[in-house]
Backbone as CSV, one residue per row, in Angstrom:
resi,resn,N_x,N_y,N_z,CA_x,CA_y,CA_z,C_x,C_y,C_z
1,MET,-71.204,-146.585,83.794,-70.545,-145.858,84.842,-69.043,-145.975,84.646
2,ARG,-68.349,-144.899,84.827,-66.914,-144.839,84.596,-66.154,-145.032,85.908
3,MET,-65.104,-145.888,85.888,-64.313,-146.174,87.073,-63.255,-145.082,87.252
4,PRO,-62.969,-144.674,88.485,-61.926,-143.670,88.702,-60.552,-144.267,88.410
5,VAL,-59.674,-143.445,87.875,-58.311,-143.871,87.549,-57.442,-143.659,88.775
6,LEU,-56.888,-144.759,89.288,-56.029,-144.667,90.467,-54.604,-144.327,90.092
7,PHE,-54.128,-144.861,89.003,-52.777,-144.616,88.521,-52.870,-144.133,87.101
8,SER,-51.904,-143.294,86.724,-51.915,-142.886,85.322,-51.490,-144.064,84.486
9,GLN,-52.223,-144.354,83.483,-51.931,-145.498,82.633,-51.413,-144.997,81.307
10,LYS,-50.109,-144.983,81.198,-49.485,-144.591,79.944,-49.192,-145.854,79.166
11,SER,-49.480,-145.812,77.925,-49.200,-147.002,77.141,-47.898,-146.808,76.401
12,GLY,-47.096,-147.841,76.448,-45.819,-147.802,75.769,-45.952,-148.343,74.367
13,PRO,-44.836,-148.662,73.730,-44.874,-149.185,72.379,-45.648,-150.492,72.278
14,SER,-45.688,-151.256,73.374,-46.413,-152.516,73.330,-47.875,-152.338,73.686
15,GLY,-48.259,-151.130,74.088,-49.650,-150.851,74.409,-50.026,-151.234,75.826
16,GLY,-49.128,-151.740,76.621,-49.431,-152.189,77.971,-49.137,-151.117,78.999
17,SER,-49.560,-151.358,80.217,-49.328,-150.423,81.302,-47.939,-150.648,81.888
18,ARG,-47.340,-149.578,82.342,-46.008,-149.672,82.938,-46.050,-149.568,84.452
19,GLY,-47.188,-149.542,85.050,-47.262,-149.507,86.502,-47.484,-148.109,87.019
20,PRO,-47.452,-147.937,88.331,-47.803,-146.667,88.956,-46.850,-145.527,88.641
21,SER,-45.603,-145.787,88.400,-44.662,-144.696,88.162,-44.647,-144.258,86.719
22,GLY,-45.223,-145.021,85.847,-45.261,-144.649,84.443,-43.978,-144.977,83.715
23,GLY,-42.981,-145.451,84.391,-41.702,-145.764,83.761,-41.353,-147.217,83.977
24,SER,-40.265,-147.643,83.380,-39.860,-149.040,83.530,-38.538,-149.154,84.267
25,ARG,-38.239,-148.195,85.126,-36.933,-148.195,85.784,-36.945,-148.839,87.153
26,GLY,-38.047,-149.261,87.644,-38.086,-149.970,88.914,-38.233,-149.041,90.088
27,PRO,-38.182,-149.577,91.297,-38.460,-148.805,92.496,-37.403,-147.766,92.830
28,SER,-36.200,-147.908,92.322,-35.149,-146.968,92.684,-35.193,-145.695,91.850
29,GLY,-36.071,-145.607,90.890,-36.144,-144.413,90.078,-35.234,-144.469,88.875
30,GLY,-34.386,-145.458,88.792,-33.572,-145.664,87.606,-32.250,-144.936,87.593
31,SER,-31.874,-144.291,88.672,-30.588,-143.620,88.684,-29.501,-144.679,88.766
32,ARG,-28.689,-144.749,87.767,-27.672,-145.801,87.712,-26.291,-145.302,88.099
33,GLY,-26.130,-144.060,88.369,-24.835,-143.545,88.774,-23.925,-143.294,87.589
34,PRO,-22.713,-142.791,87.863,-21.798,-142.424,86.793,-21.261,-143.604,86.002
35,SER,-21.247,-144.804,86.593,-20.678,-145.945,85.882,-21.673,-146.587,84.933
36,GLY,-22.954,-146.243,85.053,-23.951,-146.779,84.157,-24.494,-148.121,84.601
37,GLY,-23.884,-148.785,85.563,-24.352,-150.082,86.030,-25.336,-149.912,87.172
38,SER,-26.095,-150.942,87.438,-27.063,-150.862,88.519,-26.508,-151.454,89.811
39,ARG,-25.243,-151.797,89.848,-24.637,-152.376,91.049,-24.331,-151.298,92.072
40,GLU,-24.180,-151.725,93.322,-23.842,-150.784,94.373,-22.417,-150.268,94.158
41,PRO,-22.137,-149.048,94.599,-20.786,-148.501,94.384,-19.747,-149.302,95.166
42,GLY,-18.578,-149.443,94.592,-17.485,-150.131,95.252,-17.366,-151.606,94.916
43,ARG,-18.263,-152.142,94.152,-18.196,-153.563,93.842,-17.075,-153.870,92.850
44,ARG,-16.933,-153.060,91.827,-15.910,-153.336,90.816,-14.498,-153.241,91.384
45,PRO,-14.173,-152.191,92.152,-12.824,-152.179,92.744,-12.547,-153.397,93.622
46,LYS,-13.547,-153.890,94.317,-13.345,-155.085,95.148,-13.085,-156.307,94.274
47,MET,-13.812,-156.405,93.165,-13.617,-157.546,92.268,-12.224,-157.493,91.632
48,VAL,-11.819,-156.307,91.195,-10.493,-156.160,90.582,-9.410,-156.414,91.618
49,ALA,-9.620,-155.936,92.847,-8.637,-156.170,93.915,-8.456,-157.661,94.168
50,ALA,-9.535,-158.423,94.124,-9.428,-159.868,94.323,-8.625,-160.519,93.188
51,GLN,-8.840,-160.061,91.964,-8.088,-160.607,90.836,-6.612,-160.225,90.925
52,VAL,-6.341,-158.974,91.294,-4.954,-158.519,91.446,-4.278,-159.312,92.557
53,PHE,-4.991,-159.563,93.640,-4.447,-160.354,94.745,-4.022,-161.738,94.258
54,GLU,-4.885,-162.400,93.487,-4.564,-163.746,92.996,-3.321,-163.748,92.116
55,VAL,-3.256,-162.807,91.183,-2.119,-162.766,90.251,-0.829,-162.430,90.989
56,LEU,-0.875,-161.417,91.862,0.342,-161.014,92.581,0.796,-162.074,93.574
57,SER,-0.146,-162.751,94.230,0.239,-163.812,95.168,1.029,-164.896,94.451
58,LEU,0.540,-165.305,93.304,1.238,-166.327,92.533,2.583,-165.821,92.029
59,ALA,2.602,-164.590,91.527,3.846,-164.041,90.971,4.914,-163.856,92.047
60,VAL,4.536,-163.344,93.210,5.519,-163.090,94.268,6.082,-164.397,94.810
61,THR,5.233,-165.395,94.981,5.713,-166.640,95.585,6.419,-167.566,94.604
62,SER,6.104,-167.477,93.306,6.687,-168.468,92.394,7.509,-167.887,91.245
63,MET,7.321,-166.635,90.879,8.031,-166.104,89.712,9.224,-165.226,90.054
64,LEU,9.205,-164.595,91.206,10.309,-163.714,91.589,11.362,-164.509,92.340
65,GLU,12.624,-164.308,91.978,13.705,-165.081,92.578,14.613,-164.241,93.470
66,ASP,14.138,-163.091,93.900,14.918,-162.224,94.780,15.007,-162.875,96.166
67,PRO,16.210,-162.975,96.735,16.344,-163.607,98.056,15.620,-162.845,99.161
68,ARG,15.354,-161.562,98.969,14.631,-160.789,99.983,13.156,-161.163,100.034
69,LEU,12.691,-161.924,99.030,11.273,-162.253,98.931,10.974,-163.732,99.158
70,LEU,11.939,-164.472,99.713,11.771,-165.916,99.846,10.577,-166.307,100.718
71,GLU,10.376,-165.655,101.818,9.300,-166.025,102.738,8.224,-164.957,102.823
72,VAL,8.062,-164.178,101.770,7.097,-163.076,101.759,5.852,-163.502,100.990
73,SER,4.698,-163.076,101.496,3.443,-163.349,100.791,2.554,-162.107,100.828
74,VAL,1.645,-162.028,99.891,0.698,-160.914,99.795,-0.471,-161.225,100.720
75,THR,-0.836,-160.255,101.581,-1.958,-160.477,102.496,-3.261,-159.924,101.944
76,HIS,-3.239,-158.703,101.416,-4.440,-158.162,100.795,-4.092,-156.989,99.893
77,VAL,-5.058,-156.640,99.047,-4.881,-155.570,98.061,-6.062,-154.617,98.170
78,GLU,-5.770,-153.321,98.160,-6.818,-152.291,98.124,-6.626,-151.492,96.846
79,ILE,-7.718,-151.226,96.141,-7.644,-150.483,94.878,-8.511,-149.243,94.993
80,THR,-8.020,-148.135,94.450,-8.783,-146.894,94.440,-10.020,-147.065,93.563
81,PRO,-11.076,-146.280,93.803,-12.306,-146.419,93.012,-12.113,-146.245,91.505
82,ASP,-11.129,-145.449,91.099,-10.901,-145.267,89.659,-9.933,-146.314,89.088
83,LEU,-9.542,-147.284,89.903,-8.674,-148.404,89.514,-7.292,-147.971,89.039
84,SER,-6.841,-146.805,89.468,-5.547,-146.309,88.996,-4.390,-146.732,89.895
85,GLN,-4.657,-146.986,91.164,-3.587,-147.377,92.087,-4.025,-148.558,92.932
86,ALA,-3.067,-149.421,93.215,-3.317,-150.567,94.081,-2.317,-150.551,95.224
87,LYS,-2.832,-150.648,96.439,-1.981,-150.789,97.620,-1.893,-152.271,97.918
88,VAL,-0.669,-152.794,97.885,-0.443,-154.223,98.091,0.260,-154.390,99.434
89,TYR,-0.367,-155.142,100.335,0.187,-155.359,101.664,0.829,-156.745,101.709
90,ILE,2.052,-156.778,102.276,2.809,-158.030,102.336,3.181,-158.342,103.778
91,THR,3.409,-159.619,104.029,3.867,-160.055,105.345,4.706,-161.310,105.179
92,SER,5.213,-161.780,106.293,6.006,-163.001,106.292,5.656,-163.823,107.519
93,ALA,5.731,-165.122,107.372,5.475,-166.014,108.500,6.718,-166.176,109.366
94,SER,7.827,-165.584,108.947,9.071,-165.683,109.693,9.365,-164.357,110.382
95,LYS,9.841,-164.435,111.614,10.174,-163.218,112.346,11.462,-162.573,111.840
96,THR,12.273,-163.328,111.120,13.578,-162.822,110.709,13.556,-162.052,109.394
97,VAL,12.453,-162.049,108.686,12.387,-161.377,107.385,12.266,-159.868,107.585
98,ASP,13.068,-159.120,106.833,13.016,-157.665,106.852,11.985,-157.212,105.823
99,LEU,10.804,-156.782,106.297,9.741,-156.378,105.379,10.081,-155.093,104.635
100,GLY,10.913,-154.247,105.221,11.343,-153.030,104.528,12.144,-153.361,103.277
101,ALA,13.055,-154.324,103.406,13.842,-154.760,102.246,12.957,-155.453,101.224
102,ALA,11.944,-156.182,101.689,11.023,-156.855,100.767,10.200,-155.830,99.988
103,VAL,9.804,-154.753,100.644,9.055,-153.690,99.956,9.921,-153.054,98.869
104,VAL,11.190,-152.801,99.184,12.111,-152.236,98.192,12.266,-153.185,97.004
105,ALA,12.406,-154.475,97.279,12.550,-155.456,96.202,11.299,-155.510,95.330
106,LEU,10.134,-155.434,95.957,8.887,-155.473,95.183,8.697,-154.201,94.356
107,GLN,9.128,-153.048,94.899,9.034,-151.808,94.101,9.921,-151.906,92.867
108,LYS,11.084,-152.551,93.014,11.965,-152.731,91.855,11.365,-153.703,90.843
109,ALA,10.564,-154.650,91.323,9.937,-155.630,90.430,8.541,-155.195,89.979
110,ALA,8.144,-153.967,90.281,6.781,-153.507,89.979,6.477,-153.556,88.480
111,GLY,7.443,-153.245,87.640,7.218,-153.295,86.191,6.903,-154.705,85.724
112,PHE,7.675,-155.667,86.206,7.423,-157.065,85.863,6.042,-157.499,86.363
113,LEU,5.709,-157.117,87.596,4.426,-157.506,88.167,3.259,-156.857,87.417
114,ARG,3.434,-155.622,86.975,2.378,-154.965,86.191,2.186,-155.658,84.843
115,ARG,3.278,-156.135,84.239,3.143,-156.884,82.981,2.390,-158.194,83.212
116,GLN,2.637,-158.835,84.350,1.896,-160.054,84.678,0.407,-159.748,84.847
117,LEU,0.104,-158.622,85.491,-1.291,-158.215,85.656,-1.939,-157.914,84.306
118,ALA,-1.204,-157.230,83.435,-1.746,-156.883,82.116,-2.066,-158.128,81.310
119,ALA,-1.241,-159.156,81.450,-1.477,-160.399,80.706,-2.662,-161.176,81.276
120,ALA,-2.894,-161.071,82.585,-3.930,-161.883,83.226,-5.291,-161.197,83.308
121,LEU,-5.311,-159.866,83.344,-6.561,-159.129,83.530,-6.977,-158.425,82.251
122,THR,-8.259,-158.187,82.133,-8.766,-157.438,80.978,-9.127,-156.025,81.438
123,LEU,-8.093,-155.252,81.704,-8.273,-153.862,82.112,-7.684,-152.954,81.047
124,ARG,-8.308,-151.813,80.888,-7.793,-150.844,79.930,-6.447,-150.294,80.401
125,ARG,-6.338,-150.078,81.702,-5.103,-149.556,82.282,-4.787,-150.353,83.539
126,VAL,-3.571,-150.850,83.625,-3.152,-151.628,84.792,-2.819,-150.654,85.918
127,PRO,-3.300,-150.915,87.129,-3.040,-149.980,88.231,-1.565,-149.909,88.613
128,ASP,-1.165,-148.734,89.075,0.179,-148.573,89.636,0.223,-149.336,90.959
129,LEU,1.345,-149.966,91.223,1.472,-150.796,92.422,2.304,-150.087,93.482
130,LYS,1.772,-150.001,94.670,2.486,-149.483,95.837,2.476,-150.581,96.891
131,PHE,3.637,-150.877,97.435,3.761,-151.978,98.387,3.956,-151.446,99.799
132,PHE,3.308,-152.114,100.757,3.372,-151.723,102.160,3.494,-152.976,103.020
133,PRO,4.261,-152.892,104.113,4.326,-154.039,105.027,3.028,-154.135,105.832
134,ASP,2.507,-155.320,105.965,1.335,-155.568,106.794,1.861,-155.950,108.170
135,THR,1.706,-155.070,109.129,2.349,-155.245,110.432,1.481,-155.978,111.448
136,VAL,0.321,-156.460,111.055,-0.572,-157.125,112.000,0.107,-158.340,112.635
137,LEU,0.744,-159.155,111.827,1.409,-160.350,112.355,2.582,-159.980,113.260
138,MET,3.340,-158.966,112.874,4.464,-158.523,113.708,3.973,-158.017,115.067
139,GLU,2.864,-157.249,115.051,2.305,-156.749,116.311,1.788,-157.891,117.172
140,ALA,1.222,-158.911,116.540,0.753,-160.077,117.296,1.928,-160.793,117.953
141,TRP,3.051,-160.897,117.245,4.236,-161.526,117.835,4.755,-160.720,119.021
142,LYS,4.756,-159.394,118.883,5.213,-158.553,119.999,4.294,-158.727,121.206
143,LEU,3.003,-158.765,120.963,2.045,-158.947,122.049,2.226,-160.318,122.701
144,ASP,2.475,-161.318,121.904,2.719,-162.661,122.432,3.976,-162.678,123.289
145,ASP,5.022,-161.980,122.851,6.258,-161.898,123.647,6.005,-161.202,124.982
146,VAL,5.185,-160.146,124.964,4.873,-159.428,126.207,4.085,-160.325,127.150
147,ILE,3.112,-161.027,126.605,2.289,-161.907,127.443,3.121,-163.045,128.013
148,SER,3.980,-163.633,127.204,4.803,-164.735,127.719,5.870,-164.232,128.686
149,GLY,6.200,-162.951,128.648,7.195,-162.393,129.552,6.643,-162.053,130.920
150,ILE,5.328,-162.019,131.040,4.724,-161.712,132.336,4.880,-162.920,133.248
151,LYS,5.405,-162.662,134.422,5.597,-163.754,135.381,4.282,-164.004,136.102
152,THR,3.967,-165.252,136.277,2.758,-165.591,137.032,3.086,-165.503,138.509
153,ASP,2.265,-164.780,139.225,2.470,-164.572,140.650,1.457,-165.424,141.407
154,ASP,1.933,-166.307,142.267,1.058,-167.217,142.992,0.573,-166.646,144.315
155,THR,0.864,-165.404,144.606,0.417,-164.837,145.871,-0.903,-164.113,145.669
156,ASP,-1.718,-164.120,146.719,-3.008,-163.442,146.682,-2.766,-161.968,146.999
157,PRO,-3.207,-161.046,146.127,-2.915,-159.627,146.363,-3.621,-159.066,147.584
158,LYS,-4.712,-159.674,148.060,-5.453,-159.158,149.212,-4.765,-159.513,150.534
159,THR,-4.272,-160.727,150.632,-3.700,-161.184,151.895,-2.182,-161.189,151.894
160,GLY,-1.591,-161.157,150.701,-0.143,-161.180,150.630,0.434,-162.567,150.786
161,GLY,-0.389,-163.576,150.980,0.084,-164.939,151.190,-0.271,-165.822,149.996
162,GLU,-0.059,-167.104,150.191,-0.371,-168.078,149.148,-1.869,-168.187,148.963
163,LYS,-2.278,-168.545,147.761,-3.704,-168.716,147.452,-4.257,-169.966,148.058
């Protein structure tokens, strides 16, 4: 008596079965995308951004001697999917630092910083660097000033008298 065939059994070069789909590409169907890798999209730019962040953080804090950059640090880096441009966000722990002047100084040092990246990373093309002030800390300081400027009122708003 002959058993019914539930799955097509194609034999490969090794003579074995490849499973229900007949292929060896797994459950996703084997579409690997334009990059050829099986990783999810966006992983490589994130990895490169982390490496660029490390190199630029070290270079800005220890290699550049511009007085406009004394208290400036890199907060984060965003890279385009094609790795051609990097947005570098900077901030300072001091309220007195002019981030606009620091951005200008970093744009002037962009060639030096790109050479540092080229020496540290194994990329075919080093991304162009664009610098932007990270205003989150500045906004937090403004909010803190507003909160500390509010006077505490000890009167009860319902009765108009003391609590």
